[in-house]
N, C-alpha and C positions, 0 to 999 in steps of 0.2 A: 504494501499499498505507499509507502514510503518512496517509493524507487517511481511510485504511478502520479503522487503528488507535486514530484520535481522535477518530472517530465513535462506535466501540465501547465507549470510554473514557467519555465522555459519557454517549452511551448509559444508561452501566451505572448511573452516578450520575442519570441522570433516573429509573431506575427502582427507586433506594434512594429518592430526595425522595416519587415516585409512592406506593410500597409504606405510605410514611410520614403521608405528607400522608391516604391512606386510611385508616390507625390513626385520628386524628383523627377525620374525618369521615363513615366509615363506606361508603367510595367503592369497596373495593377487597376481591374475595374473593381467598381462599390457600387453597390445600391444606388439608383438615380444618379448615378455619371455615366458617362460613355466606356467603351473599355480602354481607354487612355488615358481617361481624370481619376485621380483620386476623389476628389472633389463632390457634395453631395447636391445633387440640383436642388435649388431655389425654389421654394415653396411658399406663398405667402403665410399660410396656414396649414399645422399636421395638428387634427383636433387627438389623435389617438385617445386614451382615458378621459380624455374631456377635465370637468371643473364641477363636476355634480354637485359634492359639496357646499362650493361658495356658491354656485346657482342656486339651490336648494332654501340657503337663508336669504337671499336677496329677493327669491320671488315671495318668501314669506313673509315680509318684510322686519326679519332679525338682523339686530347690526351686525355690522360685517366689518372685518380690520382688512385692509390692504396693504400689504407691505411692498416698497420698489427698491429693491436691492443691485446697486451696480456700481457704475462708476459717473462721470462729471455729467452726459448727456442724460442721463438719467434725475441727477445734483439739480441742472440749471430747474428754471418755469419755463419748460415745456410739456412733453407726452406724456408728463408724469402727473400734473396737473389737469392738463388737459379731458384728461381718461377720467381723470376721479369725477370730474365735472359731469363729464357723458354720462359715468355709470348714475350718478344721482338723480339725474335726470332721465334716466331708464328706468331707473329703479326708487320712485318717490317716496313709496314708504318707507325704503329702507335708510338707516343711518351709518353711510360710508364713510369710515375714518381711515385716514392714511397714517403710515409707518412710513417717515420718511427716512431710508437707509440707505442712500447713495453719496459715496464720496468720490469724489474727484480726484482724476490720476491714479486709482486704486485698482486691482482686478482682483481675481477669486485665489489667489494667492496671501492676499490679507482677508478679502471676508470672508473665507473659511471659517479663520480664528474669530474674529467680529461677528459672525452670524449668530450665536447661541446673547449676546447682550443685545447686539442692533434690530435684533429680528424676533427672535421664536420668546424670548424674557415679555415680548407684549402680543404674546398668542394671535398671532395673522392668521385669516380664514384663507389668503392666499396672497401667494409671492409670487410679484415677477423677478426676473433674474435675469440682470443685465451685464454680461461683462465682456461680448464676443470682441467688441473695436478695445479694452484696454488689456485683452488677453491676445491680442492680434498676433503678436511675437514667442507670446508662450509656449512650451514644448506640450507635446499634444497627451504625454504621460501626466504632466504637471497638472493638464485642464482636467483631465480625466480624474485623477485622485481628488481634487479639490471639489470636482463637481460630484464626484462620490458623497463627500463628506458633508454637503451643502444638503441633497436628498437624503441621506439619513439622517443628519442631525434633523429634519425637518419632522421626517415619520416617524422616528423613536420616542421625539416630543410629544408627537400628535397625529396618527394616520387619519386625519378628517381633513389635516392642511393642503388646500391643492397648490401647485407650481406651475408654472408657464414659466419657459425660457422666452426670452426676446432677444433679437440681435441688429444694433443699429450699422446703418453702413456709413462707412466714410470713403472720402474721395477715392485711395488708396486701391479700396476694395472696387473699385468700379470696373476694371478688367475681367476681375471674377463673375460680378453680380451683371455687366453686361454682354456678360458670355452664357446668362442662364446661371450659374452654380455659387452658392454660399463660399465665402470667406472660409482659409483654412479654421479657422477658432471656430466657429457658426457648425460646419462640418464634422469637427471633432466632437463638439457637444450635440449634434443631432442623434450621434450614435447614443449618446447618454440617453438621453431621453426616447428615443428606440428602445432602449432597455429597461426602463423605468415606467414608459408608457406614457410621459409626461409632456405636455400640448408644448409647440413651441410657435412663434407666431414672427415673423421674420417681414423686416419690413423694406430690404434692399430690394427685391421685386419690382414694386410701386415707386420706388426713386428712380430706380435704374429706368423703367419703362418711360419715366417723363422728359428723365434725361436724355435717352435716346431718342424721343419724338421732338427734342430741342425748344422744351417748354421751361426747361429747368438747366440751370449754372448750378455744377457742385462747390463751383469752390471761385472767390473773386479773382483767383489769380487765371480763370480762363477767361476772365474781361477785359479785353482791349480798349484800354480806355485809357487818355492822353491825360488824365486828372493826378497829380503829382500825390504819392503818397503822405506828404505833412499834409495836405490841404486840410483845412478843418470840415469844410464839407463835403470830405471826399463820399463819404458815405449818402448822403442823399443824391450826389451829382450819379455816383455809380447806378445808385437806384433807379432813378430817373429814365437813365440809357437803358437799361433791362426792359421798364416798361417802356419805353418805347419799340425796342425789338420784340413785347410779348412775354417776354422771359422771366422767371421767380431766378432770385439766389436761397441756392438749397443752405448753403452753411459759407461765413467768411472765409473759416480755416480750413471749409472741408470736414470740417469733423463736428463740431456742436454746431447744431442746426438752428436758423434763424428762426421764429416764430413759424413760418410759412411750412418749414421744413418739417417740425414738427406737429403740422397738422398733418401732414402725409403718415407721420407714423399714426395717429388717431384712427387714421380710416383704415390702417389695417389692423389695428385693436377693434373694430366696427364688423370690419368683415370675418374676420375670429368669433366674434359674437356670436354673429349671425349662425356660425356653423356647432358652435359650442351648443347652443341656446334647445337644437335641433337633436340633440341628444338627451338619450333615456336621464329622465332629471333623477333617479335613484342617484344617493350615494355615491362617488368613486369603490370601485372594485378594489378586491383585497390590494396592498400594495406590494408590489416584488420587493423583497428587501435583500436578494442578491445581490452582491457588492458588482458592478459593472468590470472595472478594475481593480479598487484593492479599497479594503475599509479602515485605510491608515488614518485618514481624517474625520471620521466618526464623532472621536474625541477631543478635535481640535478643541481649543480654548484661551481666555486672555486670565492670565492670574494678575495681583496687583503686587507692584514694587515694596518691601516692606521695610523701615529706614533702616532695621539689620543689617541690610543688605547694601549699604552705602558707605564711603569712605570718603574722606578729604570735604569739600563743600560744596554743600547742597542748599537750595530751598524747596519749597512747593511754589509755583508758578501763583502768581495773587489773581485772585478772580478779578482785579481789577484791571490786568496788564491784559493787553491784547489778546495774550497764546493762551488767557486764562478760558478763551469762547470754544478751545478744546475739549476742556473739561468732560462734557457731554457725551463728547465722541469716545475718550478712554475711561469713562466710567469713573473717574476720580480727576484731580487736580496732577496734571503730568509736574514732574520734578524736572531744576535745573540745575544745572552747574558752568562754570564761566573758568573754572580753574583746573590748567594742565594738571594731569597725577590724579583725579576725581575719580576712583572704580566705582562701577557695581558689582558685587561677587554675588554669586547663590550656587545649589548645585541641584540638580531634577535628575527623576528618574524618568526614562522615557525614548522617545526615536528624534524628536524634532524640536527644535528651538528657537523664535522669531523676537524680535525686538520691534514694538510698534513705538514710533517717535516721532520730531516732527524735523524736517530739513529744512531751511531759511536761510535769511543774505549771511546772519555772523556765525553761523555752526561752524563748529567745527568738526573734527576725523576722529576715528577712536580705531584702538588695538584689539582685538578680539581675540580671547586667549581660550582654548576649550582644552580641558582633561592636560593642562599642564603645557599646548602644543601653540604659541603664538602665529597668528598668520602673517605671511611673508608679507603682506602689505595693508594697510589702515582700510577704514570703511569710511568714506567721505559722508558726510550729512549736508549736503551741497550737490545741486547739480544745475544745468541751464535755465533750469523753470522758477530759480532761486531768487527773483524781487520781491516773493513776500513768501511768509510760513505757511505748511501746508503737511498736513501728516503724510507718513510714510511708512516705509517697515523695512528690516533686514535679515537675512538668513544668519543662522550661530550657530545652530547646529543640525547635520540630519542623516542620522545612519542608525546603529544597531540598537535595541534595547539596553538599558543600564540608567546607574548611575555616570552622570558627569558633571566636571564643574567649569563654570564659568566666570571670568574674568573679563569686564569690557572697561577699559580706561581709555580718559580724554589726552588727549595727543596736546604735544604744547605747538606745533602747525600747525595753521589754518588751511583747508585745500586752495588752489590757485581758483580765484574767481571768475579769469578769462570766460569761461566758458557760456556767461551770462550776458558778457559784454554785449550782444548783439541785439539785446532786448534795450540798452538803455540810448538816451538819447546823448548823454556828455561821458562814452564810458570813463575817461580817465579820472574826471573831477570825482564820478561818482562813486567807482570802483574805491576809490582814497577815502570815503567818507566814511562813518562810526558805523552808517548802517550794514557795509559788508566788511566790515573788520572787527574778528571775535573767536571765540574758541567753546562758543555755547553748544549744548546737549540738552536735549529736551527729551527725555524717555519719559511714556505715558504705563505704559503695560507691557508685561511679559508673555508671550504666548507661545504655548505648547501645545503637544501631545506629549501627556506626561503630567507628573505632580513635583511641585518644588518638595526637595529631601530637605525637612529640618535640620541645621545643626545640633 
C-alpha cells in the first residue's frame, strides 16, 4: 500500500509537469481547449452545482451576507458595489449585507492565511473569490494549493456556504481572451472549480467581444492623442476623443476598470444569475471534500505577535498614526521598529510560515534566519509601488513538518529607492526627502500552517 501511495503522489507531480510543459510547447490537449492548447475555453458562466443555499435565503427574505474576497479590482468602488446594489433591487424583501474582504496588490498566497479572519469569522452565505489577475504570474501548484485551502476552510466551517470564482480581465490577458481562452491563472482555477462543483463567472468574454467589435479601448496607451501626459485636463480631452469615435475606455492602466468597465462586469453577474436561478432551488449537494491538489492550506491561519517575541526598540503603531488604519486588516495594531538590530524571534511547529506586514517609502530590509541558517540576502520591504504604505507578506519557511526557530532582524541599511523614481515628479529631490529615508519595519501578524511553540 505504501508503494502505491508513493507512486500516486509522484504520478500527480508528473501530470502537473506534463500539463505545463505542454503549455509551453503545445503538446497537451485539455478539456475546453484545442489539441495544441493548454488553456481552458473562456465561458462567461459555468454554473456547476450552483448557489442553491444562498438563493434559498435570498428568495425567502432571510438576511444574506455576501463576501467579496480578492485584490484591488474588487476593493475599488466598482463591480462589488454594483452587484450588491443590483441584488438588493432583485430581492427587495431581503437584507443583503456586504463583507468587504479585498486587499489591493495581494493574491491567494496571502488570501488563504487571512481568509478565516477576514471572511469566515463574519459568517458569509456566499463568497465571491477574485484572484485571477493578481495570481497571473503565480505557479499553478501554488494556486491549486491556496484555492484548495480556501475551499476546504469554507466548507469545514460551514458546508452550506456557497462559493463563486470570478475572473477579471486586464489588457495583458487580451491575447488569451481575444482567442477565446481564459488566461493561465483562470484556467488553473477552473480545474479546481470543476473538482469541487464551484460555479465560475468569467468577465473576459464580454469585455473581449466589445474590444474586438471596436467599441472598447482596453488601456489609455492604445489611444493616439497629441494631448501631453502632463496636461491637467488630459483625461477630459482623451474621453472627448473617445466619445467622438464612439468608443469606451475600459481602464486607464489596462487593469483597474473605470466605471463603464465595471458595468460590463455587472452584466456578467446578471447573466450568471439568470442561469443560477433556473437551477434546482434545493440546498446544494453534499460537498466534495477530497482535495484537488493537497490539503496543506486547510489549516492556514494568522497568529498575534506577542511582546515576549520582540527584542530591541519596538512600539505599537498609534491609532492616530496614518498606518494605524491597517489595524482592521491585521486584526490588531501593528508593531513598528525603526532601530537596526531589533529582532522578532519565535518557534513554531508546522510546515509553512509567512509574515503579514507593511511595505512603504521609509521601510527597511530584513535578515531572516530559520533553524540557525541565515538567508544569503535580505528581504526588502520596499518596491516600485512604494510611494505609499500598503499591506504585504513574505515567505519565512516552507518545508518539512517539525519545530522550527525563526529570527528576523532589521538591517542597518535601507533598500535602494531607485525602483520608484519613475513615479516621482522630481526623483532626485523627493528621494532625498525624509519620506523615502529610513529603516522601518511594520510587522502585523505571523501566518502559519502550524502552531506557535511556547518557550
